[in-house]
C-alpha positions in Angstrom: 118.7 36.4 144.7 121.2 35.2 142.1 118.6 35.5 139.3 117.8 39.1 140.4 121.5 39.9 140.4 121.8 38.8 136.8 118.9 40.8 135.8 120.3 43.8 137.5 123.6 43.6 135.6 121.7 42.9 132.3 119.7 46.2 132.9 122.8 48.1 133.5 124.5 46.8 130.3 121.3 47.6 128.3 121.1 51.1 129.9 124.8 51.7 129.2 124.5 50.8 125.5 121.4 52.8 125.1 123.1 55.9 126.6 126.0 55.5 124.3 123.8 55.3 121.2 121.9 58.5 122.3 125.2 60.4 122.8 126.6 59.4 119.4 123.4 60.2 117.6 122.8 63.6 119.1 124.0 66.8 117.4 127.3 68.0 118.8 127.4 70.4 121.7 129.6 73.4 121.4 132.2 71.6 123.5 132.1 68.5 121.3 132.0 70.5 118.1 135.0 72.5 119.1 137.0 69.2 119.0 136.5 69.0 115.3 139.8 70.1 113.8 140.2 71.5 110.3 141.3 68.0 109.2 138.1 66.5 110.5 135.9 69.1 108.8 132.9 67.3 107.3 132.2 68.1 103.8 129.2 67.5 101.3 131.1 64.9 99.2 131.8 62.4 102.0 129.9 59.8 103.8 129.9 62.0 106.9 127.8 65.0 105.9 125.6 66.1 108.9 122.8 68.6 108.3 122.0 71.1 111.1 118.9 70.1 113.1 115.7 72.1 112.8 116.4 74.0 116.1 120.0 74.9 115.2 120.8 78.5 115.8 123.8 79.3 113.6 124.1 82.9 114.9 124.9 81.6 118.4 126.9 78.5 117.4 130.6 77.9 118.1 133.1 77.8 115.2 133.4 74.1 115.7 129.7 73.7 115.2 129.6 75.8 112.1 132.4 73.8 110.5 130.7 70.5 111.6 127.7 71.5 109.6 129.7 72.9 106.7 128.8 76.5 107.3 131.0 79.5 106.8 132.7 81.2 109.7 132.3 84.9 110.5 135.4 86.6 108.9 137.8 88.0 111.5 137.6 91.7 112.4 134.3 92.0 110.5 132.6 95.4 110.4 128.9 95.8 110.9 128.1 95.4 107.2 130.1 92.1 106.9 128.6 90.8 110.1 125.1 91.5 108.9 125.6 89.9 105.6 127.2 86.8 107.1 124.1 86.5 109.5 121.8 86.9 106.5 123.5 84.1 104.7 123.3 81.7 107.7 119.7 82.4 108.3 119.0 81.1 104.8 121.1 78.0 104.9 118.6 75.2 105.7 119.2 72.1 103.7 122.8 70.7 103.3 123.4 69.0 99.9 125.3 65.9 100.2 126.9 63.2 98.0 126.3 64.9 94.6 128.6 63.9 91.7 130.1 67.0 90.0 129.7 67.1 86.2 132.9 67.7 84.2 132.6 70.1 81.2 134.8 71.0 78.4 134.9 74.7 79.4 137.5 76.7 81.0 137.2 80.0 83.0 140.6 81.4 82.5 143.2 83.8 83.9 143.7 87.3 82.6 145.7 87.6 79.3 146.5 90.3 76.7 146.1 93.1 79.1 145.9 96.8 78.1 146.4 99.5 80.7 143.9 102.1 79.9 144.0 104.1 83.1 146.1 103.9 86.2 143.1 102.5 88.1 141.1 101.0 85.3 142.3 98.0 83.3 140.8 96.4 80.2 140.7 92.7 79.7 139.3 90.6 76.7 137.5 88.2 79.0 137.1 89.7 82.6 134.8 92.4 84.0 134.6 93.3 87.6 137.2 93.9 90.3 140.4 92.3 91.6 142.4 93.1 94.7 146.2 92.8 94.9 149.2 94.1 96.6 148.6 92.4 100.0 152.0 91.4 101.4 150.6 88.3 103.0 148.5 87.0 100.0 144.9 86.0 100.0 143.3 82.8 101.6 139.6 83.3 101.2 137.3 85.3 98.9 133.5 85.4 99.0 130.5 87.4 97.7 126.7 87.5 97.2 125.2 88.2 93.9 121.7 88.0 92.2 121.7 85.4 89.5 121.0 87.3 86.3 118.5 86.4 83.6 120.2 86.1 80.2 118.5 87.8 77.4 117.8 85.0 74.9 117.3 87.4 72.0 120.8 88.8 72.4 122.6 85.6 73.5 123.6 83.2 70.6 123.6 79.6 71.3 127.3 79.5 71.3 127.8 82.4 73.8 128.9 81.9 77.5 128.7 83.9 80.7 129.8 83.0 84.1 130.1 84.9 87.4 132.6 83.9 90.0 134.9 84.7 93.0 138.5 83.4 93.0 142.1 83.3 94.2 144.8 84.0 91.6 144.7 84.4 87.9 146.1 87.9 87.6 149.9 87.5 88.3 150.0 83.8 87.5 148.0 81.0 85.9 147.0 79.0 89.0 143.5 80.0 89.7 140.9 78.6 92.1 137.4 79.9 91.4 133.7 79.1 91.9 130.6 80.7 90.7 127.5 80.4 88.6 126.7 80.0 84.9 124.0 82.0 83.1 123.9 81.3 79.4 121.7 79.5 76.8 123.8 76.5 76.4 124.7 75.6 80.1 121.7 77.3 81.7 122.0 78.1 85.4 124.4 76.1 87.5 126.9 76.4 90.4 130.5 75.3 89.2 134.1 75.4 90.3 137.4 75.1 88.6 141.2 74.7 89.4 142.8 76.3 86.4 144.9 74.9 84.6 144.5 71.6 86.4 140.9 70.9 85.5 137.9 72.0 83.5 134.8 73.6 85.0 132.8 71.2 87.3 129.1 71.8 87.5 127.1 70.8 90.6 123.8 69.2 89.7 122.0 70.5 92.8 121.3 73.1 94.3 120.2 74.8 91.1 120.2 78.6 91.2 117.4 80.3 89.4 117.4 83.7 87.7 116.7 86.3 90.5 118.0 84.1 93.3 120.6 85.5 95.7 123.6 83.2 96.0 126.5 82.9 98.3 129.8 81.7 96.9 133.0 81.4 98.9 136.5 79.9 98.0 139.4 79.4 100.2 142.8 77.8 100.2 144.6 76.5 103.4 141.9 78.0 105.6 139.1 75.5 106.3 141.5 72.5 105.5 145.3 72.5 105.7 146.6 72.7 102.2 143.0 72.2 101.0 141.0 74.0 98.2 137.5 74.5 99.7 134.3 75.7 98.1 130.9 76.8 99.5 127.7 77.4 97.5 124.4 78.6 98.8 121.0 79.5 97.2 119.5 81.9 99.7 116.1 81.6 98.1 115.6 77.7 98.5 117.9 77.3 101.5 120.1 74.6 99.8 123.8 74.7 100.4 126.8 72.6 99.4 130.4 72.7 100.7 133.5 70.5 99.7 137.3 70.4 100.1 137.8 69.6 96.4 141.6 69.1 96.4 144.7 68.9 98.5 147.2 69.0 95.6 146.5 72.3 93.9 147.9 75.7 95.1 146.4 78.8 93.6 148.4 82.0 93.1 147.6 83.9 96.2 148.6 87.4 95.1 145.1 88.4 93.8 141.5 88.1 94.9 138.8 88.3 92.2 135.1 89.2 91.8 134.4 88.7 88.1 131.8 88.2 85.3 133.5 86.5 82.3 133.1 84.9 78.9 134.8 81.5 79.2 137.2 79.9 76.8 137.5 76.6 75.0 141.1 75.9 74.9 144.1 75.6 77.4 146.7 76.0 74.5 145.4 79.2 73.0 143.4 82.3 73.9 140.2 81.3 72.3 136.9 82.5 73.9 133.2 82.2 73.4 131.2 85.3 72.8 129.6 86.9 75.8 125.9 86.1 76.6 123.7 89.1 77.3 123.5 88.7 81.2 122.0 92.2 81.3 123.5 93.0 84.7 124.9 91.3 87.9 124.4 93.0 91.3 127.2 92.0 93.6 127.3 92.5 97.4 129.2 91.2 100.5 132.3 91.1 98.3 135.2 90.6 100.7 138.5 88.7 101.2 140.7 87.5 104.0 144.4 87.6 103.6 147.0 85.1 105.1 147.4 87.3 108.1 143.6 86.9 109.0 142.8 90.4 108.0 139.4 90.8 106.5 138.3 93.7 104.3 135.8 94.6 101.6 137.2 95.2 98.0 137.9 98.8 98.8 139.9 97.8 101.9 142.6 96.4 99.7 144.4 97.9 96.8 142.0 97.1 93.9 141.6 97.5 90.2 138.4 98.1 88.2 138.2 95.8 85.1 136.4 96.5 81.8 135.9 93.7 79.3 137.1 95.0 76.0 137.7 93.1 72.7 137.5 95.7 69.8 134.7 97.3 71.8 133.3 97.3 75.4 131.6 94.0 76.2 131.0 94.6 79.9 131.8 97.1 82.6 131.4 97.6 86.4 130.0 100.6 88.2 131.9 102.2 91.0 132.1 100.4 94.4 129.2 101.3 96.9 128.2 100.0 100.3 131.6 100.7 101.9 133.3 98.9 99.1 131.3 95.7 99.4 129.0 96.1 96.4 128.9 97.0 92.7 126.9 96.4 89.6 128.3 94.8 86.5 126.7 95.6 83.1 126.6 93.7 79.7 127.3 95.8 76.6 128.0 93.5 73.7 128.6 89.9 72.6 132.1 90.4 71.2 133.9 87.9 68.9 133.3 84.1 68.9 136.6 82.2 68.6 135.6 78.6 69.5 134.6 76.0 66.9 
């Protein structure tokens, strides 16, 4: 009887250990996931980078589950268009990219400078084309958009030319600018990247690699996913790869503007020297929206906004009017412009 008792207790111990292993290994339930606070948000650069299981349904997941798997939340008070766009992005997010090492460049995507007011609602800039929102009394904490990665025209894009598309917080009223987007030019090719200007250069992400014609989702936020953190999210909707990362806790963007921009990047922090603009042909933007610090979400047209034309001696690029309830626009290349970098 004593030996049977020992066997009984050994069986209980083994069963307990096995049950604990199964619980720790299983994907979090909604209740478990809800316990993940912002500070415990898993991101793609860390050792803890869980990917959603094959049977994961993001459209019916809790906020805790979405954050656990590094997926974006539905913006508050979203209208039907924003909800449909968010659902579309989540349906395509299949493979989480983890533990990639960003590549530091010697390029800068820069704030606005040398502005010329051409019209009360249309402003020209030597480097930006697109839209920015401003005038929100609370400031902005998140900006996002979809766009179709353009194919640059190699016959009209000199080897020294640059073109980038991005969303960002800041850069209009002050220098501090948090931004993330894609490159599309003959030198750097097609990449995802982020930047904290003027703290760092552009950082490229080696994977996922957007291809011409792919629809991408890009999002930046400050103090939203992580307290005092700068967070970026990239997704290639065509191949299902996505990457998220809290890149910094020691950089505060100027929260007075939200930006949706195509740009010719610069080569110097100390002077306003820029590359010529690669012929990106056109960029089709959609799902362009922002959240302010009062958790109010709108399309571009829901905020006070300004249409920007890139102008340096002549028009280099210009955006069409907003469509789809202010969520979409098309940006058009016109000319290379001057090259100021050696």
